[in-house]
VEXVORO-630168 format. One line per 10 residues: number of its first residue (from 1); their letters; for each residue x, y, z of N, C-alpha, C. Coordinates in nm, 2 decimals, padded with zeros to 4 digits. Layout:
N
NUM = A = X Y Z X Y Z X Y Z  ... $
END
This chain:
159
1 = MMTTLKVGDT = -02.83 -04.48 08.06 -02.82 -04.63 08.06 -02.81 -04.68 07.91  -02.72 -04.76 07.88 -02.70 -04.81 07.74 -02.79 -04.93 07.72  -02.85 -04.93 07.60 -02.93 -05.04 07.55 -02.84 -05.16 07.52  -02.88 -05.28 07.56 -02.81 -05.40 07.52 -02.92 -05.49 07.47  -02.92 -05.53 07.34 -03.02 -05.62 07.29 -02.98 -05.76 07.31  -03.08 -05.85 07.33 -03.06 -05.99 07.35 -03.14 -06.07 07.25  -03.11 -06.20 07.24 -03.18 -06.28 07.15 -03.33 -06.28 07.19  -03.42 -06.26 07.09 -03.56 -06.26 07.11 -03.62 -06.12 07.12  -03.53 -06.02 07.14 -03.58 -05.88 07.14 -03.62 -05.83 07.00  -03.71 -05.74 06.99 -03.75 -05.68 06.86 -03.63 -05.59 06.82 $
11 = APSFSLPDAE = -03.59 -05.61 06.70 -03.47 -05.54 06.64 -03.52 -05.40 06.61  -03.45 -05.29 06.65 -03.49 -05.16 06.61 -03.49 -05.14 06.46  -03.60 -05.08 06.41 -03.61 -05.06 06.27 -03.51 -04.94 06.23  -03.48 -04.93 06.11 -03.39 -04.82 06.06 -03.42 -04.79 05.92  -03.40 -04.67 05.88 -03.40 -04.62 05.74 -03.28 -04.53 05.73  -03.18 -04.57 05.66 -03.05 -04.49 05.65 -03.00 -04.49 05.50  -02.93 -04.38 05.47 -02.87 -04.37 05.34 -02.75 -04.47 05.31  -02.75 -04.53 05.19 -02.64 -04.61 05.16 -02.53 -04.52 05.09  -02.43 -04.59 05.04 -02.31 -04.52 04.98 -02.35 -04.44 04.86  -02.47 -04.47 04.79 -02.51 -04.39 04.68 -02.62 -04.29 04.72 $
21 = GRTVSLSDYA = -02.65 -04.29 04.85 -02.76 -04.19 04.89 -02.90 -04.25 04.89  -02.91 -04.37 04.85 -03.05 -04.44 04.85 -03.08 -04.48 05.00  -03.21 -04.47 05.03 -03.25 -04.51 05.17 -03.27 -04.66 05.17  -03.22 -04.72 05.27 -03.23 -04.87 05.29 -03.29 -04.88 05.43  -03.39 -04.96 05.44 -03.46 -04.99 05.57 -03.46 -05.13 05.60  -03.47 -05.16 05.73 -03.47 -05.30 05.78 -03.59 -05.37 05.71  -03.70 -05.30 05.70 -03.82 -05.36 05.64 -03.80 -05.40 05.50  -03.70 -05.35 05.43 -03.67 -05.39 05.29 -03.63 -05.54 05.28  -03.59 -05.59 05.39 -03.55 -05.73 05.40 -03.66 -05.83 05.45  -03.78 -05.79 05.43 -03.89 -05.87 05.48 -03.88 -06.02 05.43 $
31 = GRRVIVYFYP = -03.89 -06.11 05.53 -03.89 -06.25 05.49 -03.74 -06.30 05.48  -03.64 -06.22 05.52 -03.50 -06.26 05.51 -03.44 -06.26 05.65  -03.31 -06.31 05.65 -03.23 -06.29 05.77 -03.12 -06.19 05.73  -03.10 -06.10 05.82 -03.00 -05.99 05.79 -02.89 -05.99 05.90  -02.77 -05.99 05.85 -02.65 -05.97 05.94 -02.63 -05.82 05.94  -02.66 -05.76 06.06 -02.63 -05.61 06.07 -02.51 -05.60 06.16  -02.41 -05.54 06.10 -02.29 -05.52 06.18 -02.25 -05.37 06.18  -02.20 -05.33 06.30 -02.17 -05.19 06.33 -02.02 -05.18 06.34  -01.96 -05.08 06.28 -01.81 -05.07 06.28 -01.78 -04.92 06.30  -01.66 -04.89 06.36 -01.63 -04.75 06.39 -01.61 -04.65 06.27 $
41 = AALTPGCTTQ = -01.53 -04.69 06.17 -01.49 -04.60 06.07 -01.44 -04.66 05.94  -01.50 -04.62 05.83 -01.45 -04.67 05.70 -01.30 -04.63 05.68  -01.24 -04.71 05.60 -01.10 -04.68 05.56 -01.00 -04.69 05.67  -01.03 -04.76 05.78 -00.94 -04.79 05.89 -00.90 -04.94 05.88  -00.79 -04.98 05.94 -00.75 -05.12 05.92 -00.84 -05.23 05.96  -00.89 -05.22 06.09 -00.98 -05.32 06.14 -01.11 -05.32 06.07  -01.17 -05.21 06.04 -01.30 -05.20 05.97 -01.28 -05.25 05.82  -01.17 -05.22 05.76 -01.14 -05.27 05.63 -01.14 -05.42 05.63  -01.07 -05.48 05.73 -01.06 -05.63 05.74 -01.20 -05.69 05.75  -01.28 -05.63 05.83 -01.41 -05.69 05.85 -01.50 -05.67 05.73 $
51 = AVDFSADKDD = -01.50 -05.56 05.66 -01.58 -05.53 05.54 -01.53 -05.62 05.43  -01.40 -05.64 05.41 -01.35 -05.72 05.31 -01.39 -05.87 05.33  -01.38 -05.91 05.46 -01.42 -06.05 05.49 -01.57 -06.07 05.46  -01.65 -05.98 05.50 -01.80 -06.00 05.47 -01.82 -06.00 05.32  -01.75 -05.91 05.25 -01.77 -05.91 05.10 -01.72 -06.04 05.04  -01.61 -06.09 05.09 -01.56 -06.22 05.03 -01.65 -06.33 05.06  -01.73 -06.33 05.17 -01.82 -06.44 05.20 -01.96 -06.41 05.17  -01.99 -06.30 05.10 -02.12 -06.26 05.07 -02.20 -06.36 05.00  -02.15 -06.42 04.89 -02.22 -06.52 04.81 -02.26 -06.64 04.90  -02.17 -06.69 04.98 -02.20 -06.81 05.07 -02.31 -06.77 05.17 $
61 = LSAAGYDVVG = -02.30 -06.65 05.22 -02.40 -06.61 05.32 -02.53 -06.59 05.26  -02.53 -06.53 05.14 -02.66 -06.51 05.06 -02.72 -06.64 05.03  -02.64 -06.74 04.98 -02.69 -06.87 04.95 -02.76 -06.94 05.07  -02.71 -06.91 05.19 -02.76 -06.96 05.31 -02.88 -06.88 05.37  -02.92 -06.77 05.29 -03.03 -06.69 05.33 -03.00 -06.57 05.41  -02.88 -06.53 05.41 -02.84 -06.41 05.49 -02.80 -06.29 05.40  -02.85 -06.17 05.43 -02.80 -06.05 05.36 -02.71 -05.98 05.47  -02.62 -05.90 05.42 -02.53 -05.83 05.51 -02.54 -05.68 05.49  -02.55 -05.61 05.61 -02.55 -05.47 05.61 -02.46 -05.42 05.71  -02.37 -05.33 05.67 -02.27 -05.26 05.76 -02.31 -05.12 05.79 $
71 = ISPDSPEKLA = -02.31 -05.08 05.92 -02.35 -04.94 05.96 -02.24 -04.88 06.04  -02.21 -04.75 06.00 -02.11 -04.67 06.07 -02.16 -04.52 06.07  -02.10 -04.44 06.15 -02.14 -04.30 06.14 -02.08 -04.22 06.02  -02.01 -04.29 05.93 -01.95 -04.22 05.82 -02.05 -04.16 05.72  -02.01 -04.06 05.65 -02.10 -04.00 05.55 -02.12 -04.10 05.43  -02.23 -04.09 05.35 -02.24 -04.17 05.23 -02.12 -04.15 05.14  -02.07 -04.03 05.13 -01.95 -04.01 05.04 -01.83 -04.09 05.08  -01.81 -04.09 05.21 -01.69 -04.17 05.26 -01.72 -04.32 05.24  -01.84 -04.36 05.26 -01.87 -04.50 05.24 -01.85 -04.54 05.09  -01.89 -04.45 05.00 -01.87 -04.48 04.86 -01.72 -04.49 04.82 $
81 = RFAQKEGLSV = -01.64 -04.41 04.88 -01.49 -04.42 04.86 -01.44 -04.55 04.92  -01.48 -04.59 05.04 -01.45 -04.71 05.10 -01.48 -04.83 05.01  -01.61 -04.83 04.97 -01.65 -04.95 04.88 -01.57 -04.96 04.76  -01.55 -04.84 04.69 -01.47 -04.84 04.57 -01.33 -04.88 04.59  -01.26 -04.83 04.69 -01.12 -04.85 04.71 -01.10 -05.00 04.75  -01.19 -05.06 04.83 -01.17 -05.20 04.87 -01.25 -05.30 04.79  -01.33 -05.26 04.69 -01.40 -05.35 04.61 -01.51 -05.42 04.70  -01.58 -05.35 04.78 -01.68 -05.41 04.87 -01.81 -05.43 04.80  -01.87 -05.54 04.84 -02.00 -05.58 04.78 -02.12 -05.58 04.88  -02.09 -05.55 05.01 -02.19 -05.55 05.11 -02.26 -05.41 05.11 $
91 = VLLSDASKET = -02.38 -05.40 05.16 -02.45 -05.28 05.17 -02.39 -05.20 05.29  -02.34 -05.08 05.27 -02.29 -04.99 05.38 -02.38 -04.88 05.40  -02.42 -04.85 05.52 -02.52 -04.75 05.55 -02.46 -04.64 05.65  -02.50 -04.52 05.63 -02.45 -04.41 05.71 -02.55 -04.37 05.82  -02.50 -04.37 05.94 -02.58 -04.33 06.06 -02.52 -04.22 06.13  -02.51 -04.10 06.06 -02.44 -03.98 06.11 -02.50 -03.94 06.24  -02.63 -03.95 06.26 -02.70 -03.91 06.38 -02.67 -04.00 06.50  -02.62 -04.12 06.47 -02.59 -04.23 06.56 -02.72 -04.28 06.63  -02.84 -04.25 06.58 -02.96 -04.30 06.63 -02.98 -04.45 06.63  -02.94 -04.51 06.52 -02.95 -04.66 06.50 -02.84 -04.72 06.59 $
101 = LLAYGAFGTK = -02.72 -04.67 06.58 -02.61 -04.72 06.67 -02.66 -04.72 06.81  -02.72 -04.62 06.86 -02.76 -04.61 07.00 -02.87 -04.71 07.03  -02.97 -04.72 06.93 -03.08 -04.81 06.95 -03.04 -04.96 06.96  -02.93 -04.99 06.89 -02.87 -05.13 06.90 -02.77 -05.15 07.01  -02.74 -05.04 07.08 -02.64 -05.05 07.19 -02.50 -05.06 07.14  -02.48 -05.01 07.01 -02.35 -05.02 06.95 -02.27 -04.89 06.95  -02.31 -04.80 07.04 -02.24 -04.67 07.06 -02.25 -04.64 07.21  -02.13 -04.61 07.27 -02.12 -04.58 07.41 -01.98 -04.58 07.46  -01.97 -04.60 07.59 -01.83 -04.60 07.65 -01.77 -04.74 07.62  -01.64 -04.73 07.57 -01.56 -04.85 07.55 -01.42 -04.82 07.59 $
111 = KLYGKEIEGV = -01.34 -04.93 07.60 -01.20 -04.91 07.63 -01.12 -04.92 07.50  -01.03 -04.82 07.48 -00.94 -04.82 07.37 -00.80 -04.79 07.42  -00.71 -04.89 07.41 -00.57 -04.88 07.46 -00.57 -04.84 07.60  -00.66 -04.90 07.68 -00.67 -04.88 07.83 -00.74 -04.75 07.87  -00.79 -04.67 07.78 -00.86 -04.55 07.81 -01.01 -04.57 07.78  -01.10 -04.51 07.86 -01.24 -04.51 07.83 -01.27 -04.40 07.74  -01.34 -04.43 07.63 -01.38 -04.33 07.54 -01.53 -04.35 07.49  -01.59 -04.26 07.43 -01.72 -04.27 07.37 -01.70 -04.31 07.22  -01.76 -04.41 07.17 -01.75 -04.44 07.03 -01.83 -04.56 06.99  -01.81 -04.60 06.87 -01.88 -04.72 06.82 -01.82 -04.85 06.88 $
121 = IRSTFVVDVD = -01.91 -04.93 06.93 -01.88 -05.06 06.98 -01.90 -05.16 06.87  -01.79 -05.22 06.82 -01.80 -05.31 06.71 -01.89 -05.43 06.75  -02.01 -05.44 06.68 -02.11 -05.53 06.72 -02.17 -05.59 06.60  -02.23 -05.71 06.62 -02.29 -05.78 06.51 -02.42 -05.85 06.56  -02.52 -05.84 06.47 -02.65 -05.89 06.50 -02.70 -05.97 06.38  -02.77 -06.08 06.41 -02.85 -06.15 06.31 -02.99 -06.12 06.34  -03.06 -06.07 06.24 -03.20 -06.03 06.26 -03.29 -06.11 06.16  -03.39 -06.17 06.22 -03.49 -06.24 06.14 -03.60 -06.14 06.11  -03.62 -06.11 05.98 -03.72 -06.01 05.95 -03.85 -06.08 05.90  -03.96 -06.06 05.96 -04.08 -06.13 05.92 -04.14 -06.06 05.80 $
131 = ADGVGTVAVA = -04.25 -06.12 05.75 -04.32 -06.08 05.63 -04.36 -05.93 05.63  -04.39 -05.88 05.76 -04.43 -05.75 05.77 -04.31 -05.65 05.79  -04.19 -05.70 05.78 -04.07 -05.61 05.79 -04.03 -05.59 05.93  -04.08 -05.66 06.03 -04.04 -05.64 06.17 -03.93 -05.74 06.20  -03.83 -05.70 06.26 -03.71 -05.78 06.29 -03.71 -05.83 06.43  -03.66 -05.96 06.45 -03.63 -06.01 06.58 -03.49 -06.05 06.59  -03.42 -06.02 06.70 -03.28 -06.05 06.72 -03.26 -06.20 06.74  -03.18 -06.26 06.65 -03.15 -06.40 06.66 -03.01 -06.42 06.72  -02.92 -06.33 06.69 -02.79 -06.33 06.75 -02.75 -06.19 06.78  -02.69 -06.17 06.90 -02.64 -06.04 06.94 -02.50 -06.05 07.00 $
141 = QYNVRAKGHV = -02.40 -05.99 06.93 -02.26 -06.00 06.97 -02.20 -05.86 06.99  -02.16 -05.83 07.10 -02.09 -05.70 07.13 -01.94 -05.72 07.15  -01.87 -05.61 07.12 -01.72 -05.61 07.14 -01.65 -05.72 07.06  -01.70 -05.74 06.93 -01.63 -05.84 06.85 -01.50 -05.79 06.80  -01.41 -05.88 06.77 -01.28 -05.85 06.71 -01.30 -05.85 06.55  -01.24 -05.76 06.49 -01.25 -05.75 06.34 -01.19 -05.87 06.27  -01.07 -05.90 06.31 -01.00 -06.01 06.25 -01.06 -06.15 06.29  -01.10 -06.23 06.20 -01.15 -06.36 06.22 -01.30 -06.36 06.26  -01.36 -06.24 06.27 -01.50 -06.24 06.31 -01.60 -06.30 06.21  -01.58 -06.28 06.09 -01.67 -06.33 05.99 -01.66 -06.48 05.98 $
151 = AKLRRDLGV = -01.54 -06.54 05.99 -01.52 -06.68 05.99 -01.59 -06.74 06.12  -01.57 -06.68 06.23 -01.64 -06.73 06.35 -01.79 -06.72 06.34  -01.84 -06.61 06.29 -01.99 -06.60 06.27 -02.04 -06.71 06.18  -01.97 -06.73 06.07 -02.01 -06.84 05.98 -02.01 -06.97 06.05  -01.91 -07.00 06.13 -01.92 -07.13 06.21 -02.04 -07.13 06.30  -02.06 -07.02 06.37 -02.17 -07.01 06.46 -02.31 -07.04 06.39  -02.32 -06.99 06.27 -02.44 -07.00 06.19 -02.45 -07.12 06.11  -02.34 -07.20 06.10 -02.34 -07.32 06.03 -02.33 -07.30 05.88  -02.27 -07.19 05.84 -02.26 -07.15 05.69 -02.12 -07.19 05.64 $
END
């Protein structure tokens, strides 16, 4: 049975390597709001669109109190190539084990071109992280579209 998080749920904690191999944890964002988005694969068209859009809007989101973290099953080395090639400024994390993807319900059966496959379900969460580093889900969106997603999220958040 696949996990589906809802508003008010405790956000699963994570500690994952970034593109430079440094460990980043949800608790690192204590006292902040974090947009955690899950995407299938670096260096692919839809994922590039989404990452470029988040990077372009990073300053506005940050000014409104939001940090942005993207998570995929890609290796830190691939994430580094992705960030460099596309000039990305958001934090990209590697979840090769898919443990965090599964905990957020962002990995499972999905439809792709009419076929059911196992894979990353493009999902976005806004997590309110308290002073102790514990997160609460404020927004949970599954099966989001890459194109236009960041603009819609900004509208939903009033940013």
